[in-house]
N, C-alpha and C positions, 0 to 999 in steps of 0.2 A: 503493500500499500505507500502511496504517495505521501511524504509529508506535507503539512499545510502550512504555508509562511503569511504573514500579514503584508509582506510587500506583495506588489503585483505591477504587472509591464503598465507603463504609461505614469507609474507614483515618481514624485520628486523627493529623492534621498541625498543624504552627505555621507563621503566616505571617513570614517572615524579610525581607521587605521591601516598602515602601510605607506607606500611610496606617495601616493595621491590624497592623503590625509586632509580634510578641509575640503575637499571639492564636491560640488553639487553638481547632481544632473541627474536625467530621466532615465528609467530602469528600460531599454529595450526587451530584454529578454530573462526568463527566470528559469533556471535548469534546476528543478527539482531534484532530480537523482545525485547531483553534485552537489546542493545545497549552496548555489552561487548564482549571482546574479549578473548582466552585463549592463553598464553603464554607460551612457553617452560620453565620450570625452576623456574616460577615466581608463588607466592601465593599459594605454595603447602599447604595442607592438609591430614591429615590421615582419611582414610575410612576403616569402618569395612567391612569384605569381607566373606560372608559365604563360607563353603567349597563346592566346585562344582567338574566336571569333569577335566577342567583345573588346577585349583587349589586345589588340595585335602586335604590341611592343613587350610585354610581359614587365618583369622589374619587381619592384618592391612595393607593396601597400600596408597602410598604416590600418590595425585592426584591433576593436576593442576585445581585452580578454576578460575571463571570469574572475569576479571577486566573490570571496566566500559570504554567505549571508550574514553572519556575524560581525563582517566589518561595515555595515553600512547602516546606517538608521534613517527611518522615514520620517521626511521634514513636512511640514504643514505649509501648504500652498498659499 
């Protein structure tokens, strides 16, 4: 059975631990099995991308990585 969280997609949250501590952003995705969330503009990482139909050049793309749900708190809008 999946764990139920108080944070949902679209909520405004603040990162309370880690490199992006103090940053606020919108939750883009909740990963229930990993107990993590993906927050817009936080924990960015460079990902190598092969050339494809959409991206002819390939190269590197900045991607948001998951943050453990215990390291974020909900902010009232």
